[in-house]
VEXDREN-2710 file (C-alpha; in Angstrom, 1 decimal):
% VEXDREN-2710
k/r/px/py/pz
1/MET/26.9/-136.3/22.4
2/HIS/29.6/-135.3/24.9
3/PHE/30.2/-131.8/25.9
4/ASN/33.4/-130.7/27.5
5/ILE/33.3/-127.2/29.5
6/ILE/36.3/-125.4/30.2
7/THR/35.7/-123.0/33.0
8/LEU/36.8/-120.9/35.9
9/PHE/33.5/-121.4/37.7
10/PRO/32.3/-125.1/37.4
11/ASP/29.7/-124.3/40.3
12/PHE/28.0/-122.0/38.0
13/PHE/26.7/-125.2/36.2
14/LYS/25.2/-127.1/39.2
15/ASP/21.9/-125.8/39.3
16/PRO/21.1/-125.5/35.6
17/PHE/22.5/-129.2/34.9
18/ASN/19.7/-130.4/37.6
19/THR/16.8/-128.9/35.9
20/SER/14.7/-129.2/32.8
21/ILE/15.8/-130.6/29.4
22/ILE/19.5/-130.6/30.5
23/LYS/18.7/-132.8/33.7
24/LYS/16.5/-135.3/31.3
25/ALA/19.1/-135.6/28.7
26/LEU/21.9/-136.5/31.0
27/GLU/19.4/-138.9/33.0
28/LYS/18.6/-140.6/29.7
29/ARG/22.6/-140.5/28.7
30/VAL/21.8/-138.9/25.5
31/ILE/24.3/-136.4/26.3
32/SER/27.3/-136.3/28.9
33/ILE/29.0/-133.6/30.2
34/ASP/32.7/-133.0/31.8
35/LEU/33.2/-129.8/33.8
36/ILE/36.8/-129.0/33.4
37/ASN/38.2/-126.5/36.2
38/LEU/40.7/-124.3/34.1
39/ARG/42.4/-123.5/37.6
40/ASP/43.7/-127.3/37.7
41/PHE/45.9/-126.8/34.6
42/THR/47.6/-123.8/35.9
43/THR/51.3/-123.9/37.2
44/TYR/51.3/-120.7/38.7
45/ASN/51.1/-119.5/42.3
46/HIS/47.4/-119.5/43.9
47/ARG/45.9/-121.2/41.0
48/GLN/46.4/-117.8/38.8
49/CYS/45.0/-118.1/35.2
50/ASP/45.1/-114.6/34.1
51/ASP/47.4/-111.5/34.1
52/LYS/47.7/-107.9/32.7
53/PRO/47.6/-107.8/29.0
54/TYR/50.9/-106.6/27.4
55/GLY/50.8/-103.1/26.0
56/GLY/48.7/-101.7/29.0
57/GLY/45.0/-101.5/29.3
58/HIS/42.3/-102.4/31.6
59/GLY/41.1/-105.8/33.0
60/MET/42.9/-109.1/32.7
61/VAL/43.3/-111.7/29.8
62/LEU/43.2/-115.5/30.3
63/MET/46.9/-117.0/29.9
64/ILE/47.6/-119.4/27.2
65/GLU/49.3/-122.0/29.6
66/PRO/46.3/-123.2/31.3
67/VAL/44.0/-123.1/28.5
68/TYR/46.6/-125.0/26.6
69/ASN/46.9/-127.6/29.2
70/ALA/43.3/-128.1/29.6
71/ILE/42.5/-128.4/26.0
72/THR/45.6/-130.9/25.6
73/HIS/43.9/-132.8/28.3
74/ILE/40.7/-133.2/26.4
75/LYS/42.2/-134.1/23.3
76/LYS/44.0/-137.2/24.9
77/LYS/40.6/-138.5/25.6
78/HIS/38.8/-137.2/22.7
79/PRO/41.1/-136.3/19.9
80/ASP/38.1/-135.4/17.6
81/SER/36.6/-132.8/19.9
82/LYS/35.6/-129.6/18.1
83/VAL/36.9/-126.6/20.3
84/ILE/34.3/-123.7/20.2
85/TYR/35.1/-120.5/22.0
86/LEU/32.1/-118.5/23.2
87/SER/32.9/-114.9/22.0
88/PRO/31.2/-111.8/20.9
89/GLN/33.5/-111.7/18.0
90/GLY/32.1/-115.1/16.7
91/LYS/30.0/-116.0/14.4
92/VAL/26.2/-115.3/15.5
93/PHE/24.7/-118.6/16.7
94/ASN/21.4/-119.3/15.1
95/GLN/19.3/-122.5/14.4
96/GLU/20.9/-123.6/11.3
97/LYS/24.3/-123.6/13.0
98/ALA/22.9/-125.5/15.6
99/GLU/21.6/-128.3/13.5
100/SER/25.1/-128.6/12.1
101/PHE/26.5/-128.8/15.5
102/ALA/24.1/-131.4/16.7
103/LYS/25.8/-133.8/14.0
104/ILE/29.1/-133.6/16.1
105/LYS/29.7/-136.1/18.6
106/ASN/32.1/-134.3/21.1
107/ILE/32.3/-130.6/21.6
108/THR/34.5/-128.5/23.6
109/LEU/33.2/-125.2/24.9
110/LEU/35.5/-122.5/26.0
111/CYS/34.3/-120.2/28.6
112/GLY/36.2/-116.7/28.4
113/HIS/36.2/-114.3/31.1
114/TYR/37.7/-110.8/32.2
115/GLU/38.8/-109.0/29.0
116/GLY/39.1/-112.2/26.9
117/ILE/41.9/-114.6/26.3
118/ASP/45.4/-114.8/24.8
119/ASP/45.0/-114.4/21.0
120/ARG/47.4/-117.2/20.5
121/ILE/44.7/-119.7/21.7
122/LEU/42.3/-118.6/19.0
123/ASP/45.1/-119.0/16.5
124/ASP/46.3/-122.3/17.6
125/LEU/43.4/-124.3/19.7
126/VAL/40.2/-122.9/18.8
127/ASP/38.3/-124.3/15.7
128/GLU/35.5/-121.9/15.8
129/GLU/34.2/-118.7/17.7
130/ILE/30.5/-118.4/18.2
131/SER/28.6/-115.6/19.6
132/ILE/24.9/-115.8/21.1
133/GLY/24.1/-112.2/20.3
134/ASP/25.8/-108.7/20.2
135/TYR/25.9/-108.0/23.8
136/ILE/28.4/-108.4/26.4
137/LEU/28.3/-111.0/29.1
138/THR/30.4/-111.4/32.4
139/GLY/31.9/-114.8/30.9
140/GLY/31.2/-117.5/28.6
141/GLU/29.4/-119.7/31.0
142/THR/26.0/-118.3/30.3
143/ALA/26.5/-118.6/26.4
144/SER/27.6/-122.0/27.0
145/LEU/24.4/-123.2/28.4
146/VAL/22.4/-121.4/25.6
147/PHE/24.6/-123.3/23.2
148/MET/24.1/-126.7/25.1
149/GLU/20.3/-126.2/25.3
150/VAL/19.9/-125.4/21.7
151/VAL/22.0/-128.0/20.2
152/SER/20.9/-130.9/23.0
153/ARG/17.2/-130.5/22.0
154/LEU/18.1/-131.3/18.5
155/ILE/19.5/-134.7/19.4
156/PRO/17.2/-137.8/19.0
157/GLY/16.2/-138.7/22.2
158/VAL/16.4/-135.7/24.3
159/VAL/12.9/-134.2/23.6
160/GLN/10.2/-136.5/24.4
161/LYS/8.0/-135.6/21.1
162/PRO/10.3/-135.3/18.4
163/GLN/7.6/-133.7/16.1
164/SER/7.6/-130.7/18.4
165/VAL/11.0/-129.9/17.7
166/LYS/10.4/-130.0/13.8
167/THR/7.6/-127.3/14.4
168/ASP/9.3/-125.1/16.6
169/SER/10.1/-121.3/15.5
170/LEU/13.1/-121.0/13.0
171/SER/13.0/-124.7/12.3
172/ASP/12.1/-123.8/8.7
173/GLY/13.5/-120.3/9.0
174/LEU/10.3/-118.8/10.0
175/LEU/8.7/-117.8/13.3
176/LYS/6.1/-120.1/14.9
177/TYR/2.3/-119.6/13.9
178/PRO/-0.1/-118.2/16.9
179/GLN/-1.2/-120.8/19.3
180/TYR/-4.3/-120.8/21.5
181/THR/-5.8/-123.2/24.3
182/LYS/-8.8/-123.1/26.6
183/PRO/-10.9/-121.2/27.0
184/GLU/-12.3/-120.7/23.4
185/GLU/-13.4/-117.3/24.5
186/PHE/-11.8/-114.9/26.9
187/LYS/-13.1/-111.2/27.8
188/GLY/-14.5/-111.2/24.2
189/SER/-11.4/-112.7/22.5
190/LYS/-12.1/-115.9/20.6
191/VAL/-9.8/-118.5/19.4
192/PRO/-9.8/-118.4/15.4
193/GLU/-12.8/-120.6/14.0
194/ILE/-10.5/-122.6/11.6
195/LEU/-8.5/-123.9/14.8
196/LEU/-11.9/-125.6/16.0
197/SER/-13.1/-126.8/12.7
198/GLY/-11.3/-130.2/13.0
199/ASN/-10.2/-129.8/9.2
200/HIS/-6.7/-130.7/9.7
201/PRO/-5.3/-130.0/6.1
202/LYS/-7.0/-126.5/6.4
203/ILE/-5.5/-125.7/9.7
204/LYS/-2.0/-126.8/8.4
205/GLU/-2.3/-124.2/5.5
206/TRP/-3.6/-121.7/8.0
207/ARG/-0.7/-122.3/10.1
208/LYS/2.0/-122.0/7.4
209/ASP/0.2/-118.8/6.1
210/GLN/0.5/-117.4/9.7
211/GLN/4.0/-118.2/10.1
212/ILE/4.8/-116.1/7.1
213/GLU/2.7/-113.3/8.2
214/VAL/4.1/-113.2/11.6
215/THR/7.7/-113.7/10.3
216/LYS/7.1/-110.8/7.9
217/LYS/5.9/-108.4/10.6
218/LYS/8.2/-109.2/13.6
219/ARG/11.4/-110.1/11.8
220/PRO/11.7/-108.8/8.3
221/ASP/15.2/-109.8/8.2
222/LEU/14.2/-113.6/8.5
223/TYR/11.4/-113.1/5.9
224/ARG/13.7/-111.7/3.2
225/LYS/15.9/-114.7/3.8
226/PHE/12.9/-116.8/3.4
227/ILE/11.9/-115.0/0.1
228/LYS/15.3/-115.0/-1.1
229/ARG/15.4/-119.2/-1.0
230/GLY/12.5/-118.8/-3.3
231/ASN/9.9/-120.3/-0.8
232/GLN/7.2/-117.5/-1.6
233/SER/6.5/-114.8/-3.6
234/GLU/6.0/-111.2/-2.5
END
């Protein structure tokens, strides 16, 4: 998979791309990334990419011209690239959407900033808006890192043990079961006996039951969706 990231702050990504799962995916060449500096595509003095909003108001808005030029530049190389704008107004990002994005070969992530972007960009250039949650960030850079990590780890070859991806929280709509490691007892608190039994079919059954109970307790919204799909009777 290839990511194009349109940003005012390409240096923001230097350290994240040199650590953890993104670094490994890049080294394996399972994913590739192009950082597109939005300031390289403006025709205004001092590499200006923003201006005051028409009609008045606080803050600055990203202008349409540099964004148009940057996306056009990408489309010449990758005509089928899907353009995603990271925005609090977008559809909320979740594991199900991540799985659908993981099937796409080329994705362009547009990082907004300031008070947002000229709305004509959304009308004419953006395929989909995505939000990583109902809160406000300074810019789309942090959101794009979240998006890339979540999607990248679903791509075959990125995670060393693919089975661990299949058993992650939310992979089946439920939270993960409780997990334990050494020591078997700590200050009177013991590991559940079933996990020490060696009876793997029973352990699997216990873990599934625990997933349902944990989800019901901690995320009733997810539990209701799980029930609605007909997976379990109340």
